C-alpha positions in Angstrom: 31.3 5.4 -26.3 27.5 6.0 -25.1 24.7 3.7 -26.3 20.4 5.3 -25.5 17.8 1.9 -25.1 14.6 1.0 -23.5 15.3 -1.6 -20.6 14.0 -2.9 -17.3 15.5 -3.6 -14.1 15.6 -6.8 -13.7 17.8 -6.9 -10.3 19.7 -4.4 -8.3 21.8 -4.7 -5.4 24.7 -2.6 -3.4 27.9 -2.1 -4.7 29.9 0.6 -1.6 28.4 2.5 0.1 26.5 4.7 -2.6 26.6 2.9 -6.3 23.9 0.1 -7.3 24.9 -3.2 -9.8 21.8 -3.7 -11.9 21.3 -6.3 -14.5 19.2 -4.6 -16.8 17.3 -6.5 -19.9 17.6 -4.2 -22.6 15.9 -3.9 -26.2 19.6 -2.9 -28.3 21.6 -5.0 -25.8 20.2 -7.9 -24.4 20.9 -8.2 -20.4 23.6 -6.4 -19.2 25.1 -5.9 -15.8 25.8 -1.9 -15.4 26.7 0.1 -12.5 24.6 3.2 -11.3 27.0 5.6 -9.4 25.9 7.2 -6.8 22.3 5.9 -6.8 21.9 5.4 -3.4 22.6 8.7 -2.7 19.3 10.7 -1.6 20.1 13.3 -4.2 20.3 11.0 -6.7 18.6 12.0 -9.7 18.8 7.9 -11.3 17.3 6.4 -8.3 13.9 6.8 -8.6 14.6 5.4 -12.4 16.1 2.3 -11.7 13.2 1.0 -9.9 11.3 -2.7 -10.6 8.5 -2.7 -12.7 9.2 0.7 -14.9 10.7 0.5 -18.6 13.0 3.2 -19.0 15.1 4.9 -21.4 18.8 4.5 -20.0 21.8 5.7 -21.7 24.8 3.1 -21.2 28.3 4.1 -20.8 30.6 1.4 -22.3 33.4 1.6 -19.8 36.9 -0.6 -19.9 35.7 -3.4 -17.8 31.7 -2.4 -17.0 28.9 -0.2 -18.5 27.7 2.7 -16.2 24.4 3.9 -16.0 24.8 7.6 -17.3 20.9 8.7 -17.3 17.6 7.3 -16.8 14.1 7.9 -17.8 11.1 6.5 -17.1 9.0 6.1 -20.5 6.3 2.9 -19.0 5.2 2.7 -15.1 3.8 -0.7 -14.3 4.8 0.3 -10.3 0.8 -0.8 -9.6 2.5 -4.1 -9.0 4.2 -3.1 -6.3 0.8 -2.5 -4.5 0.2 -6.7 -4.1 2.4 -8.6 -2.6 1.6 -11.8 -4.8 1.9 -9.8 -7.6 5.5 -8.7 -6.5 6.6 -12.0 -6.2 4.5 -13.3 -9.3 6.6 -10.6 -11.1 10.0 -10.7 -9.2 9.7 -14.9 -10.0 9.1 -14.1 -13.8 11.8 -11.3 -14.1 14.6 -13.7 -12.2 13.2 -16.5 -14.5 14.4 -14.3 -17.4 17.6 -13.6 -15.6 18.7 -17.2 -15.1 17.6 -18.4 -18.6 19.1 -15.5 -20.9 22.6 -15.2 -21.5 24.3 -12.0 -21.1 23.7 -9.7 -24.0 22.2 -11.9 -26.2 20.1 -8.9 -28.0 16.4 -10.6 -28.3 13.8 -7.6 -29.1 10.9 -10.4 -29.1 11.6 -11.2 -25.6 11.8 -7.6 -24.6 8.8 -6.9 -26.5 7.4 -10.6 -24.1 8.5 -8.9 -21.1 6.9 -5.3 -21.6 3.9 -7.1 -22.2 3.9 -9.3 -19.8 4.3 -6.3 -17.4 1.6 -4.6 -18.7 -0.9 -7.2 -18.8 0.3 -8.0 -15.3 -0.2 -4.3 -13.7 -4.0 -4.4 -14.3 -4.5 -8.3 -13.4 -7.7 -8.0 -10.9 -7.5 -11.4 -9.2 -5.1 -14.3 -7.8 -6.4 -16.2 -10.1 -5.9 -13.6 -13.1 -2.4 -13.4 -11.5 -2.0 -17.2 -11.9 -3.4 -17.6 -15.1 -0.9 -14.8 -16.4 1.9 -16.0 -14.7 1.8 -19.5 -16.4 0.6 -18.1 -19.9 3.9 -15.5 -20.1 6.3 -18.1 -18.9 5.2 -20.9 -21.0 5.6 -18.4 -24.0 9.1 -17.7 -22.3 9.8 -21.1 -22.1 8.5 -21.6 -26.0 10.2 -18.4 -27.1 13.6 -19.8 -25.8 13.2 -23.3 -27.4 11.6 -25.5 -25.1 8.7 -27.3 -25.1 7.1 -26.8 -22.1 4.7 -30.1 -22.0 1.2 -29.4 -20.1 -0.7 -32.2 -18.7 -1.9 -30.4 -16.1 -5.5 -30.0 -15.3 -5.5 -26.8 -13.2 -3.9 -23.2 -13.7 -1.9 -24.6 -9.9 -0.5 -27.5 -11.1 0.6 -25.9 -14.5 2.8 -23.4 -12.5 4.3 -26.7 -10.4 4.9 -28.0 -13.8 6.5 -25.1 -15.3 7.9 -23.8 -12.7 9.9 -27.2 -12.5 10.8 -27.0 -16.1 12.5 -23.7 -15.7 14.1 -24.8 -12.7 15.7 -27.6 -14.0 17.2 -26.1 -17.3 18.6 -23.0 -15.1 19.6 -25.7 -12.8 19.6 -23.3 -9.9 16.4 -22.9 -7.4 14.3 -19.8 -8.4 13.8 -17.8 -4.9 10.8 -16.1 -6.0 8.9 -19.7 -5.9 9.0 -20.3 -2.4 6.1 -17.7 -1.5 4.1 -18.0 -4.9 4.2 -21.8 -3.8 3.3 -21.3 -0.2 0.7 -18.4 -1.8 -1.1 -20.2 -4.2 -1.4 -23.3 -2.2 0.9 -25.6 -5.0 
């Protein structure tokens, strides 16, 4: 059985010599883990479509144990984020937070649209201050959407990020790795 859905890569890691294991947030299936067979090969047609900051149309084949990415095509390209190191870490922070706070296969189209909107607006942020404001706005929306009421006791965007980060990390009960770089570069 196969499913055609839109999705974006939350994270990917090598699996064997030529395969990738991808955590994907999809519109129809929620957060899923899928194997992309041969995606690390130079000649792979999948490789370019399984990059961060892209919304793709994915064909997922349901295997006996794990899903497999059978085909992919780019629908929306927000890879301009890759031109700015701060944006890369901030966008990865947001996606990592989704990964830690959302359980597998919980379908949530509103959350998919929230992440899509985040990537769209984030790709055009023009300054470090705008990057931090957008990150805070969407972290607040994410936490609120998931049922948490983030208390706002901050007088600056830096303090707000710190408070939202502490709340997200406390909920996840795990360290959010991309935060270290942001805390250093936003001088928090």
